[in-house]
All heavy atoms as an XYZ file, in Angstrom:
801
protein
N     -73.842     -3.599    -77.220
C     -73.379     -4.421    -76.121
C     -71.890     -4.177    -75.905
O     -71.140     -4.022    -76.853
C     -73.643     -5.895    -76.430
C     -73.132     -6.837    -75.392
S     -73.496     -8.553    -75.817
C     -73.240     -9.267    -74.239
N     -71.474     -4.154    -74.661
C     -70.066     -3.934    -74.343
C     -69.439     -5.183    -73.738
O     -70.128     -6.051    -73.210
C     -69.883     -2.758    -73.367
O     -70.558     -3.054    -72.149
C     -70.415     -1.459    -73.950
N     -68.128     -5.248    -73.852
C     -67.345     -6.311    -73.231
C     -66.270     -5.667    -72.371
O     -65.776     -4.584    -72.691
C     -66.711     -7.264    -74.270
C     -67.771     -8.025    -75.026
C     -65.818     -6.530    -75.242
N     -65.943     -6.322    -71.286
C     -64.906     -5.830    -70.389
C     -63.554     -6.352    -70.871
O     -63.424     -7.515    -71.253
C     -65.180     -6.271    -68.960
C     -66.473     -5.697    -68.390
C     -66.538     -4.186    -68.463
O     -65.562     -3.515    -68.035
O     -67.548     -3.660    -68.970
N     -62.549     -5.472    -70.823
C     -61.198     -5.787    -71.303
C     -60.192     -5.407    -70.232
O     -60.376     -4.408    -69.528
C     -60.895     -4.984    -72.568
C     -61.910     -5.082    -73.702
C     -61.660     -4.000    -74.737
C     -61.851     -6.470    -74.321
N     -59.125     -6.181    -70.134
C     -58.036     -5.851    -69.224
C     -56.744     -5.823    -70.017
O     -56.384     -6.799    -70.675
C     -57.924     -6.876    -68.076
O     -59.156     -6.889    -67.347
C     -56.784     -6.530    -67.144
N     -56.069     -4.681    -69.959
C     -54.769     -4.498    -70.596
C     -53.725     -4.448    -69.480
O     -53.872     -3.664    -68.536
C     -54.728     -3.187    -71.385
C     -55.690     -3.144    -72.529
C     -56.986     -2.691    -72.355
C     -55.297     -3.540    -73.795
C     -57.881     -2.635    -73.423
C     -56.172     -3.495    -74.864
C     -57.466     -3.040    -74.676
N     -52.698     -5.275    -69.587
C     -51.625     -5.290    -68.601
C     -50.386     -4.705    -69.267
O     -49.864     -5.268    -70.232
C     -51.348     -6.721    -68.092
C     -50.253     -6.698    -67.033
C     -52.626     -7.365    -67.551
N     -49.950     -3.558    -68.770
C     -48.774     -2.885    -69.325
C     -47.513     -3.677    -69.022
O     -47.489     -4.520    -68.117
C     -48.642     -1.479    -68.737
O     -49.714     -0.682    -69.158
N     -46.457     -3.382    -69.757
C     -45.177     -4.063    -69.564
C     -44.660     -3.887    -68.137
O     -43.968     -4.758    -67.618
C     -44.150     -3.550    -70.571
N     -45.031     -2.784    -67.472
C     -44.592     -2.563    -66.085
C     -45.503     -3.245    -65.069
O     -45.311     -3.115    -63.870
C     -44.478     -1.066    -65.790
C     -45.823     -0.342    -65.797
O     -46.891     -0.987    -65.948
O     -45.814      0.893    -65.649
N     -46.520     -3.968    -65.552
C     -47.425     -4.698    -64.668
C     -48.675     -3.952    -64.268
O     -49.561     -4.528    -63.629
N     -48.769     -2.673    -64.632
C     -49.978     -1.929    -64.271
C     -51.166     -2.436    -65.089
O     -51.032     -2.831    -66.246
C     -49.778     -0.427    -64.442
O     -49.411     -0.112    -65.758
N     -52.323     -2.430    -64.444
C     -53.539     -2.984    -65.033
C     -54.485     -1.854    -65.410
O     -54.703     -0.928    -64.626
C     -54.207     -3.953    -64.041
C     -53.283     -5.151    -63.818
C     -55.580     -4.397    -64.533
C     -53.730     -6.095    -62.732
N     -55.034     -1.951    -66.622
C     -55.955     -0.944    -67.141
C     -57.231     -1.654    -67.578
O     -57.213     -2.414    -68.545
C     -55.328     -0.197    -68.326
C     -53.956      0.292    -68.015
N     -53.719      1.452    -67.325
C     -52.736     -0.253    -68.263
C     -52.421      1.618    -67.173
N     -51.802      0.590    -67.737
N     -58.311     -1.417    -66.875
C     -59.593     -2.037    -67.216
C     -60.375     -1.063    -68.091
O     -60.503      0.108    -67.765
C     -60.363     -2.379    -65.964
C     -59.624     -3.386    -65.106
C     -60.487     -4.004    -64.038
N     -59.745     -4.675    -63.003
C     -59.021     -5.764    -63.134
N     -58.931     -6.336    -64.304
N     -58.377     -6.304    -62.116
N     -60.857     -1.579    -69.205
C     -61.590     -0.769    -70.173
C     -62.791     -1.555    -70.679
O     -62.908     -2.748    -70.433
C     -60.699     -0.406    -71.366
C     -59.434      0.346    -71.028
C     -59.743      1.767    -70.562
N     -58.572      2.622    -70.547
C     -57.787      2.804    -69.501
N     -58.020      2.159    -68.384
N     -56.746      3.618    -69.572
N     -63.642     -0.870    -71.427
C     -64.781     -1.522    -72.080
C     -64.674     -1.314    -73.577
O     -64.201     -0.272    -74.035
C     -66.103     -0.920    -71.594
O     -66.297     -1.212    -70.235
N     -65.114     -2.308    -74.322
C     -65.164     -2.222    -75.769
C     -66.557     -2.565    -76.243
O     -67.350     -3.153    -75.499
N     -66.845     -2.216    -77.462
C     -68.153     -2.478    -78.056
C     -68.058     -3.698    -78.961
O     -67.101     -3.829    -79.733
C     -68.602     -1.253    -78.879
O     -68.591     -0.107    -78.021
C     -69.981     -1.449    -79.455
N     -69.042     -4.569    -78.863
C     -69.076     -5.742    -79.734
C     -69.010     -5.278    -81.192
O     -69.702     -4.336    -81.584
C     -70.343     -6.590    -79.470
C     -70.531     -7.645    -80.547
C     -70.257     -7.244    -78.099
N     -68.142     -5.904    -81.969
C     -67.932     -5.549    -83.368
C     -66.766     -4.605    -83.581
O     -66.232     -4.508    -84.684
N     -66.334     -3.918    -82.538
C     -65.193     -3.010    -82.588
C     -63.911     -3.847    -82.491
O     -63.897     -4.904    -81.872
C     -65.308     -2.068    -81.387
C     -64.220     -1.076    -81.190
C     -64.483     -0.171    -79.975
O     -64.945     -0.647    -78.921
O     -64.199      1.022    -80.104
N     -62.829     -3.378    -83.079
C     -61.566     -4.097    -82.912
C     -60.992     -3.790    -81.532
O     -61.264     -2.732    -80.944
C     -60.559     -3.707    -83.998
O     -60.049     -2.408    -83.774
N     -60.200     -4.710    -81.032
C     -59.520     -4.493    -79.757
C     -58.650     -3.246    -79.835
O     -58.586     -2.458    -78.893
C     -58.688     -5.729    -79.398
C     -57.876     -5.660    -78.121
C     -58.781     -5.459    -76.907
C     -57.036     -6.914    -77.979
N     -58.006     -3.026    -80.974
C     -57.170     -1.846    -81.159
C     -57.984     -0.561    -81.038
O     -57.588      0.363    -80.343
C     -56.487     -1.886    -82.529
C     -55.585     -0.692    -82.799
S     -55.658     -0.120    -84.504
C     -57.263      0.602    -84.598
N     -59.137     -0.515    -81.700
C     -59.984      0.693    -81.631
C     -60.430      0.959    -80.200
O     -60.437      2.106    -79.749
C     -61.201      0.551    -82.529
C     -60.867      0.556    -83.992
C     -61.014      1.941    -84.588
N     -60.655      1.857    -85.990
C     -59.738      2.605    -86.556
N     -59.100      3.506    -85.874
N     -59.462      2.472    -87.824
N     -60.815     -0.097    -79.477
C     -61.228      0.066    -78.082
C     -60.077      0.616    -77.248
O     -60.269      1.511    -76.419
C     -61.729     -1.259    -77.516
N     -58.866      0.105    -77.476
C     -57.691      0.571    -76.730
C     -57.394      2.034    -77.026
O     -57.172      2.829    -76.107
C     -56.484     -0.297    -77.064
N     -57.396      2.408    -78.290
C     -57.105      3.794    -78.671
C     -58.199      4.728    -78.148
O     -57.914      5.780    -77.574
C     -56.947      3.909    -80.204
C     -56.894      5.360    -80.646
C     -55.694      3.163    -80.658
N     -59.442      4.336    -78.319
C     -60.572      5.170    -77.890
C     -60.560      5.432    -76.390
O     -60.937      6.512    -75.936
C     -61.884      4.498    -78.308
C     -63.136      5.254    -77.916
C     -64.417      4.575    -78.398
N     -64.504      3.162    -78.082
C     -64.762      2.665    -76.878
N     -64.950      3.468    -75.847
N     -64.850      1.354    -76.694
N     -60.090      4.444    -75.616
C     -60.107      4.578    -74.156
C     -58.752      4.976    -73.573
O     -58.570      4.961    -72.364
C     -60.607      3.274    -73.490
O     -59.708      2.208    -73.820
C     -62.027      2.946    -73.924
N     -57.798      5.313    -74.436
C     -56.526      5.863    -73.985
C     -55.538      4.875    -73.408
O     -54.725      5.233    -72.556
N     -55.555      3.641    -73.882
C     -54.572      2.655    -73.416
C     -53.215      2.998    -74.009
O     -53.056      3.038    -75.230
C     -54.998      1.221    -73.806
C     -53.887      0.230    -73.471
C     -56.289      0.838    -73.118
N     -52.261      3.238    -73.152
C     -50.901      3.530    -73.594
C     -50.217      2.215    -73.946
O     -50.265      1.264    -73.173
C     -50.145      4.222    -72.470
C     -48.856      4.788    -72.933
C     -48.246      5.689    -71.891
N     -46.872      5.884    -72.276
C     -45.872      5.961    -71.445
N     -46.081      5.874    -70.164
N     -44.655      6.128    -71.896
N     -49.614      2.141    -75.112
C     -48.929      0.932    -75.532
C     -49.532      0.311    -76.776
O     -48.965     -0.597    -77.350
N     -50.689      0.790    -77.178
C     -51.274      0.404    -78.466
C     -51.153      1.649    -79.339
O     -51.935      2.588    -79.218
C     -52.753     -0.039    -78.337
C     -52.872     -1.268    -77.445
C     -53.357     -0.287    -79.720
C     -52.349     -2.569    -78.039
N     -50.130      1.668    -80.181
C     -49.832      2.868    -80.965
C     -50.718      3.000    -82.202
O     -51.100      4.100    -82.565
C     -48.358      2.881    -81.361
C     -47.369      2.790    -80.197
C     -45.942      2.728    -80.715
C     -47.569      3.924    -79.220
N     -50.970      1.902    -82.883
C     -51.880      1.876    -84.033
C     -51.504      2.883    -85.110
O     -52.344      3.610    -85.623
C     -53.314      2.086    -83.560
N     -50.250      2.905    -85.486
C     -49.765      3.889    -86.460
C     -50.404      3.760    -87.830
O     -50.538      4.742    -88.536
C     -48.242      3.812    -86.559
C     -47.564      4.327    -85.314
C     -46.055      4.211    -85.342
O     -45.495      3.594    -86.280
O     -45.422      4.730    -84.417
N     -50.815      2.558    -88.236
C     -51.417      2.398    -89.567
C     -52.941      2.559    -89.525
O     -53.593      2.450    -90.559
C     -51.039      1.049    -90.185
S     -51.885     -0.366    -89.474
N     -53.489      2.776    -88.358
C     -54.928      2.988    -88.252
C     -55.763      1.722    -88.273
O     -56.974      1.777    -88.364
N     -55.128      0.587    -88.210
C     -55.876     -0.662    -88.108
C     -55.986     -1.473    -89.377
O     -56.892     -2.295    -89.500
N     -55.055     -1.289    -90.302
C     -55.125     -2.060    -91.552
C     -54.066     -3.172    -91.613
O     -53.751     -3.672    -92.678
C     -55.020     -1.143    -92.787
C     -53.708     -0.357    -92.790
C     -56.228     -0.213    -92.868
C     -53.444      0.393    -94.095
N     -53.534     -3.536    -90.449
C     -52.550     -4.623    -90.345
C     -51.310     -4.377    -91.185
O     -50.796     -5.275    -91.844
C     -53.183     -5.969    -90.690
N     -50.812     -3.135    -91.156
C     -49.652     -2.794    -91.975
C     -48.459     -2.299    -91.169
O     -47.508     -1.806    -91.758
C     -50.058     -1.734    -92.997
N     -48.496     -2.433    -89.811
C     -47.370     -1.874    -89.070
C     -46.944     -2.659    -87.827
O     -45.821     -2.517    -87.388
C     -47.662     -0.430    -88.680
S     -48.932     -0.225    -87.417
N     -47.793     -3.412    -87.222
C     -47.514     -4.189    -85.995
C     -47.333     -3.325    -84.753
O     -46.835     -3.806    -83.742
C     -46.320     -5.121    -86.183
N     -47.750     -2.055    -84.788
C     -47.644     -1.213    -83.592
C     -48.853     -1.361    -82.669
O     -48.981     -0.625    -81.693
C     -47.435      0.272    -83.953
O     -48.563      0.741    -84.687
C     -46.150      0.478    -84.717
N     -49.705     -2.313    -82.969
C     -50.809     -2.653    -82.065
C     -50.620     -4.073    -81.539
O     -51.551     -4.700    -81.049
C     -52.164     -2.485    -82.741
S     -52.486     -3.661    -84.080
N     -49.388     -4.558    -81.621
C     -49.016     -5.892    -81.143
C     -49.380     -6.046    -79.670
O     -49.192     -5.135    -78.868
C     -47.505     -6.055    -81.341
C     -46.931     -7.320    -80.797
N     -45.711     -7.338    -80.164
C     -47.383     -8.580    -80.794
C     -45.427     -8.576    -79.804
N     -46.436     -9.358    -80.171
N     -49.940     -7.201    -79.324
C     -50.234     -7.526    -77.935
C     -50.077     -9.025    -77.749
O     -49.941     -9.770    -78.716
C     -51.636     -7.070    -77.538
S     -52.981     -7.911    -78.403
N     -50.069     -9.447    -76.501
C     -50.001    -10.863    -76.158
C     -51.326    -11.243    -75.513
O     -51.693    -10.687    -74.477
C     -48.869    -11.136    -75.164
C     -47.511    -10.677    -75.638
C     -46.918     -9.544    -75.107
C     -46.817    -11.384    -76.612
C     -45.660     -9.124    -75.519
C     -45.562    -10.977    -77.043
C     -44.993     -9.836    -76.486
O     -43.752     -9.427    -76.911
N     -52.039    -12.161    -76.115
C     -53.329    -12.599    -75.589
C     -53.078    -13.687    -74.551
O     -52.428    -14.693    -74.832
C     -54.244    -13.117    -76.717
C     -55.557    -13.634    -76.162
C     -54.497    -11.998    -77.729
N     -53.585    -13.453    -73.352
C     -53.395    -14.409    -72.266
C     -54.178    -15.691    -72.501
O     -55.334    -15.638    -72.925
C     -53.874    -13.788    -70.942
C     -52.967    -12.719    -70.405
C     -51.683    -13.286    -69.856
O     -51.701    -13.986    -68.827
O     -50.631    -13.023    -70.475
N     -53.558    -16.841    -72.224
C     -54.322    -18.088    -72.253
C     -55.345    -18.049    -71.110
O     -55.048    -17.451    -70.076
C     -53.273    -19.165    -71.993
C     -51.945    -18.510    -72.194
C     -52.149    -17.051    -71.953
N     -56.486    -18.617    -71.231
C     -57.013    -19.394    -72.349
C     -57.737    -18.552    -73.397
O     -58.360    -19.089    -74.311
C     -58.004    -20.342    -71.662
C     -58.575    -19.505    -70.561
C     -57.408    -18.644    -70.084
N     -57.661    -17.231    -73.288
C     -58.358    -16.352    -74.240
C     -57.893    -16.584    -75.665
O     -58.661    -16.416    -76.609
C     -58.173    -14.886    -73.849
C     -58.841    -14.574    -72.553
C     -58.240    -14.414    -71.337
C     -60.241    -14.432    -72.327
N     -59.185    -14.180    -70.381
C     -60.423    -14.176    -70.960
C     -61.363    -14.482    -73.161
C     -61.681    -13.972    -70.397
C     -62.613    -14.286    -72.604
C     -62.765    -14.030    -71.238
N     -56.631    -16.945    -75.847
C     -56.098    -17.159    -77.194
C     -56.896    -18.227    -77.946
O     -57.016    -18.168    -79.165
C     -54.615    -17.515    -77.137
C     -54.333    -18.804    -76.381
O     -54.915    -19.015    -75.296
O     -53.527    -19.605    -76.879
N     -57.474    -19.172    -77.222
C     -58.249    -20.245    -77.852
C     -59.608    -19.772    -78.358
O     -60.247    -20.458    -79.158
C     -58.444    -21.401    -76.867
C     -57.146    -22.029    -76.407
C     -56.347    -22.608    -77.556
O     -56.877    -23.331    -78.384
N     -55.070    -22.256    -77.628
N     -60.052    -18.608    -77.916
C     -61.357    -18.079    -78.327
C     -61.281    -17.205    -79.572
O     -62.303    -16.767    -80.088
C     -61.981    -17.265    -77.193
C     -62.276    -18.106    -75.981
C     -62.987    -17.308    -74.947
N     -63.152    -18.093    -73.732
C     -63.958    -17.764    -72.763
N     -64.676    -16.669    -72.845
N     -64.053    -18.516    -71.698
N     -60.082    -16.956    -80.050
C     -59.888    -16.073    -81.204
C     -59.854    -16.866    -82.499
O     -59.476    -18.036    -82.521
C     -58.579    -15.299    -81.064
C     -58.431    -14.427    -79.829
C     -57.056    -13.787    -79.823
C     -59.523    -13.387    -79.748
N     -60.205    -16.184    -83.571
C     -60.036    -16.763    -84.902
C     -58.538    -16.941    -85.128
O     -57.725    -16.174    -84.611
C     -60.605    -15.815    -85.965
C     -62.097    -15.632    -85.898
C     -62.853    -16.894    -86.269
O     -62.403    -17.606    -87.189
O     -63.881    -17.168    -85.626
N     -58.136    -17.935    -85.903
C     -56.704    -18.104    -86.192
C     -56.136    -16.871    -86.898
O     -56.857    -16.134    -87.576
C     -56.667    -19.318    -87.116
C     -57.965    -20.004    -86.943
C     -58.957    -18.954    -86.533
N     -54.833    -16.679    -86.740
C     -54.171    -15.568    -87.430
C     -54.200    -15.813    -88.937
O     -54.005    -16.933    -89.396
C     -52.714    -15.446    -86.978
C     -52.577    -15.011    -85.546
C     -51.158    -14.687    -85.196
N     -50.296    -15.842    -85.229
C     -49.275    -16.039    -84.413
N     -48.978    -15.149    -83.495
N     -48.533    -17.114    -84.519
N     -54.388    -14.735    -89.670
C     -54.324    -14.817    -91.132
C     -52.857    -14.811    -91.552
O     -51.962    -14.477    -90.764
C     -55.050    -13.622    -91.760
O     -54.323    -12.429    -91.479
N     -52.595    -15.139    -92.804
C     -51.229    -15.088    -93.333
C     -50.680    -13.667    -93.241
O     -49.499    -13.467    -92.934
C     -51.190    -15.567    -94.783
C     -51.446    -17.061    -94.909
O     -51.310    -17.793    -93.896
O     -51.782    -17.505    -96.024
N     -51.536    -12.670    -93.501
C     -51.110    -11.272    -93.435
C     -50.707    -10.908    -92.000
O     -49.682    -10.271    -91.783
C     -52.234    -10.351    -93.912
C     -51.901     -8.882    -93.837
S     -53.211     -7.808    -94.466
C     -54.560     -8.193    -93.373
N     -51.508    -11.338    -91.023
C     -51.176    -11.045    -89.626
C     -49.874    -11.738    -89.237
O     -49.009    -11.122    -88.595
C     -52.311    -11.478    -88.705
C     -52.073    -11.106    -87.260
C     -53.220    -11.444    -86.338
O     -54.234    -12.042    -86.784
O     -53.110    -11.121    -85.137
N     -49.695    -12.986    -89.634
C     -48.447    -13.696    -89.357
C     -47.245    -12.943    -89.926
O     -46.223    -12.806    -89.259
C     -48.484    -15.110    -89.953
C     -49.124    -16.127    -89.035
O     -49.148    -15.913    -87.801
O     -49.605    -17.145    -89.553
N     -47.382    -12.457    -91.149
C     -46.282    -11.722    -91.793
C     -45.948    -10.447    -91.023
O     -44.773    -10.127    -90.825
C     -46.634    -11.402    -93.243
N     -46.960     -9.730    -90.577
C     -46.715     -8.491    -89.827
C     -46.107     -8.788    -88.466
O     -45.246     -8.040    -87.990
C     -48.005     -7.685    -89.663
C     -48.466     -6.992    -90.924
S     -47.188     -6.034    -91.797
C     -46.526     -5.001    -90.534
N     -46.521     -9.870    -87.829
C     -45.965    -10.207    -86.517
C     -44.493    -10.582    -86.595
O     -43.763    -10.447    -85.614
C     -46.788    -11.311    -85.862
C     -48.128    -10.825    -85.306
C     -49.003    -12.009    -84.921
C     -47.925     -9.880    -84.124
N     -44.036    -11.010    -87.767
C     -42.614    -11.279    -87.942
C     -41.792    -10.002    -87.775
O     -40.619    -10.053    -87.395
C     -42.342    -11.908    -89.301
C     -42.805    -13.340    -89.396
C     -42.567    -13.955    -90.760
O     -41.789    -13.390    -91.561
O     -43.168    -15.011    -91.020
N     -42.416     -8.846    -88.028
C     -41.738     -7.556    -87.886
C     -41.830     -7.005    -86.460
O     -41.143     -6.048    -86.127
C     -42.336     -6.546    -88.859
N     -42.672     -7.601    -85.632
C     -42.831     -7.143    -84.253
C     -41.626     -7.586    -83.424
O     -41.004     -8.616    -83.701
C     -44.114     -7.713    -83.652
N     -41.307     -6.804    -82.403
C     -40.230     -7.190    -81.502
C     -40.745     -8.231    -80.509
O     -41.821     -8.061    -79.943
C     -39.696     -5.975    -80.745
C     -38.986     -4.937    -81.595
C     -38.608     -3.736    -80.740
C     -37.751     -5.520    -82.257
N     -39.994     -9.285    -80.340
C     -40.286    -10.338    -79.379
C     -41.666    -10.979    -79.524
O     -42.409    -11.088    -78.565
C     -40.078     -9.823    -77.960
C     -38.657     -9.360    -77.719
C     -38.401     -8.907    -76.295
O     -39.107     -9.351    -75.379
O     -37.480     -8.115    -76.114
N     -42.023    -11.435    -80.742
C     -43.304    -12.128    -80.878
C     -43.253    -13.501    -80.215
O     -42.179    -14.097    -80.086
C     -43.470    -12.258    -82.393
C     -42.082    -12.251    -82.919
C     -41.286    -11.359    -81.990
N     -44.399    -13.959    -79.757
C     -44.523    -15.292    -79.158
C     -45.721    -15.983    -79.799
O     -46.424    -15.396    -80.631
C     -44.760    -15.222    -77.634
O     -46.086    -14.750    -77.388
C     -43.733    -14.325    -76.946
N     -46.000    -17.191    -79.372
C     -47.168    -17.904    -79.878
C     -48.467    -17.207    -79.472
O     -49.509    -17.452    -80.064
C     -47.173    -19.352    -79.383
C     -47.341    -19.473    -77.872
C     -47.249    -20.885    -77.372
O     -48.194    -21.661    -77.624
O     -46.231    -21.211    -76.729
N     -48.407    -16.313    -78.485
C     -49.592    -15.597    -78.023
C     -49.704    -14.198    -78.621
O     -50.592    -13.433    -78.263
C     -49.597    -15.524    -76.493
C     -49.558    -16.877    -75.863
C     -48.403    -17.334    -75.239
C     -50.652    -17.725    -75.934
C     -48.355    -18.604    -74.675
C     -50.612    -18.995    -75.379
C     -49.462    -19.436    -74.749
N     -48.798    -13.850    -79.519
C     -48.811    -12.533    -80.166
C     -49.978    -12.417    -81.136
O     -50.269    -13.347    -81.896
C     -47.514    -12.299    -80.936
O     -46.429    -12.137    -80.062
N     -50.594    -11.247    -81.106
C     -51.660    -10.908    -82.057
C     -51.576     -9.423    -82.363
O     -51.042     -8.634    -81.587
C     -53.048    -11.208    -81.476
C     -53.348    -12.665    -81.230
C     -53.298    -13.525    -82.481
N     -54.235    -13.145    -83.518
C     -55.389    -13.762    -83.771
N     -55.754    -14.807    -83.049
N     -56.168    -13.355    -84.746
N     -52.115     -9.047    -83.514
C     -52.316     -7.638    -83.819
C     -53.709     -7.304    -83.287
O     -54.693     -7.930    -83.683
C     -52.252     -7.385    -85.317
C     -50.916     -7.666    -85.995
C     -51.022     -7.361    -87.488
C     -49.793     -6.877    -85.358
N     -53.782     -6.342    -82.393
C     -55.077     -6.036    -81.783
C     -56.082     -5.497    -82.798
O     -57.288     -5.595    -82.590
C     -54.917     -5.081    -80.603
O     -54.358     -3.852    -80.993
N     -55.594     -4.993    -83.936
C     -56.514     -4.520    -84.982
C     -57.230     -5.676    -85.672
O     -58.244     -5.471    -86.343
C     -55.792     -3.656    -86.005
S     -54.592     -4.530    -87.051
N     -56.721     -6.889    -85.494
C     -57.312     -8.057    -86.146
C     -58.207     -8.868    -85.206
O     -58.712     -9.915    -85.580
C     -56.201     -8.948    -86.705
C     -55.360     -8.261    -87.765
C     -56.195     -7.791    -88.944
O     -56.775     -8.610    -89.654
N     -56.281     -6.484    -89.134
N     -58.420     -8.360    -84.000
C     -59.295     -9.024    -83.035
C     -60.599     -8.256    -82.964
O     -60.635     -7.109    -82.517
C     -58.635     -9.098    -81.648
C     -57.353     -9.919    -81.720
C     -59.611     -9.672    -80.621
C     -56.534     -9.916    -80.442
N     -61.658     -8.877    -83.423
C     -62.990     -8.267    -83.377
C     -63.663     -8.685    -82.070
O     -63.760     -9.883    -81.765
C     -63.819     -8.731    -84.576
O     -65.088     -8.127    -84.541
N     -64.101     -7.705    -81.310
C     -64.708     -7.998    -80.015
C     -66.077     -8.648    -80.188
O     -66.866     -8.242    -81.031
C     -64.824     -6.718    -79.191
C     -63.494     -6.036    -78.863
C     -63.723     -4.745    -78.102
C     -62.587     -6.981    -78.077
N     -66.312     -9.656    -79.376
C     -67.571    -10.394    -79.393
C     -67.951    -10.715    -77.949
O     -67.116    -10.610    -77.043
C     -67.414    -11.696    -80.189
O     -66.576    -12.585    -79.474
N     -69.203    -11.120    -77.715
C     -69.588    -11.497    -76.351
C     -68.691    -12.592    -75.764
O     -68.451    -12.618    -74.556
C     -71.033    -11.978    -76.510
C     -71.540    -11.221    -77.692
C     -70.353    -11.137    -78.618
N     -68.167    -13.473    -76.604
C     -67.286    -14.545    -76.128
C     -65.970    -14.005    -75.569
O     -65.256    -14.718    -74.858
C     -67.003    -15.536    -77.252
N     -65.635    -12.745    -75.875
C     -64.388    -12.146    -75.401
C     -64.590    -11.240    -74.190
O     -63.673    -10.516    -73.796
C     -63.701    -11.382    -76.539
C     -63.243    -12.250    -77.710
C     -62.595    -11.389    -78.785
C     -62.308    -13.352    -77.252
N     -65.777    -11.273    -73.585
C     -66.030    -10.483    -72.376
C     -65.092    -10.959    -71.270
O     -65.106    -12.129    -70.898
C     -67.487    -10.626    -71.939
C     -67.861     -9.673    -70.824
O     -67.296     -8.568    -70.755
O     -68.737    -10.045    -70.007
N     -64.222    -10.067    -70.798
C     -63.231    -10.405    -69.792
C     -61.833    -10.615    -70.355
O     -60.894    -10.922    -69.615
N     -61.659    -10.441    -71.664
C     -60.385    -10.648    -72.348
C     -59.236     -9.945    -71.620
O     -59.361     -8.797    -71.210
C     -60.477    -10.122    -73.781
C     -59.215    -10.178    -74.634
C     -58.808    -11.622    -74.909
C     -59.433     -9.433    -75.937
N     -58.113    -10.669    -71.492
C     -56.901    -10.118    -70.873
C     -55.778    -10.168    -71.898
O     -55.512    -11.221    -72.484
C     -56.493    -10.917    -69.615
C     -55.214    -10.347    -69.009
C     -57.623    -10.927    -68.597
N     -55.141     -9.017    -72.126
C     -53.982     -8.943    -73.017
C     -52.853     -8.217    -72.327
O     -53.073     -7.330    -71.507
C     -54.314     -8.260    -74.367
C     -55.361     -9.030    -75.142
C     -54.746     -6.837    -74.182
N     -51.640     -8.613    -72.671
C     -50.433     -7.938    -72.165
C     -49.826     -7.113    -73.291
O     -49.918     -7.493    -74.456
C     -49.423     -8.972    -71.671
C     -49.913     -9.696    -70.446
C     -48.842    -10.560    -69.793
N     -49.376    -11.135    -68.579
C     -49.382    -10.518    -67.393
N     -48.845     -9.328    -67.274
N     -49.900    -11.105    -66.339
N     -49.240     -6.012    -72.913
C     -48.641     -5.105    -73.898
C     -47.121     -5.229    -73.862
O     -46.528     -5.311    -72.788
C     -49.060     -3.670    -73.588
C     -50.577     -3.469    -73.543
C     -50.911     -2.051    -73.094
C     -51.209     -3.776    -74.875
N     -46.499     -5.246    -75.034
C     -45.032     -5.386    -75.079
C     -44.311     -4.126    -74.611
O     -44.825     -3.011    -74.759
C     -44.745     -5.667    -76.556
C     -45.953     -5.258    -77.301
C     -47.097     -5.222    -76.346
N     -43.140     -4.319    -74.082
C     -42.347     -3.209    -73.569
C     -41.928     -2.247    -74.682
O     -41.794     -1.048    -74.443
C     -41.122     -3.719    -72.767
C     -40.100     -4.369    -73.686
C     -40.519     -2.621    -71.937
N     -41.750     -2.741    -75.887
C     -41.262     -1.895    -76.983
C     -42.288     -0.888    -77.478
O     -41.948     -0.025    -78.264
C     -40.760     -2.752    -78.135
C     -41.832     -3.612    -78.743
O     -42.360     -4.494    -78.042
O     -42.158     -3.416    -79.934
N     -43.510     -0.958    -77.038
C     -44.547     -0.028    -77.505
C     -44.923      1.014    -76.451
O     -45.918      1.700    -76.599
C     -45.805     -0.791    -77.932
C     -45.581     -1.552    -79.189
C     -46.747     -2.405    -79.622
O     -46.652     -3.056    -80.632
N     -47.839     -2.464    -78.915
N     -44.119      1.153    -75.422
C     -44.432      2.131    -74.372
C     -44.183      3.516    -74.894
O     -43.262      3.780    -75.581
C     -43.612      1.857    -73.096
C     -44.062      0.546    -72.489
C     -43.724      2.985    -72.115
C     -43.298      0.128    -71.262
């Protein structure tokens, strides 16, 4: 099963992609060529180069951040309450239509 995803670049351009249920948001972004999700650590929550901002109300549909994710987000540039590591977001049917914004520092 697939879910529809929208990535909004720092310059405002919109990139619509599809992800597979069970896949991480980061993997879907890398697989479909989304610029701005660098994923330097390969998805093990060790670098924060897959940092994104989850648009409300989608943020309410996600599992809470783990302590490890919180620690890594402290290293991200300009984190907000909506910051997440895309490698820690597992796609599910409840996330069909998910909208995330990409930070300017990852272009």
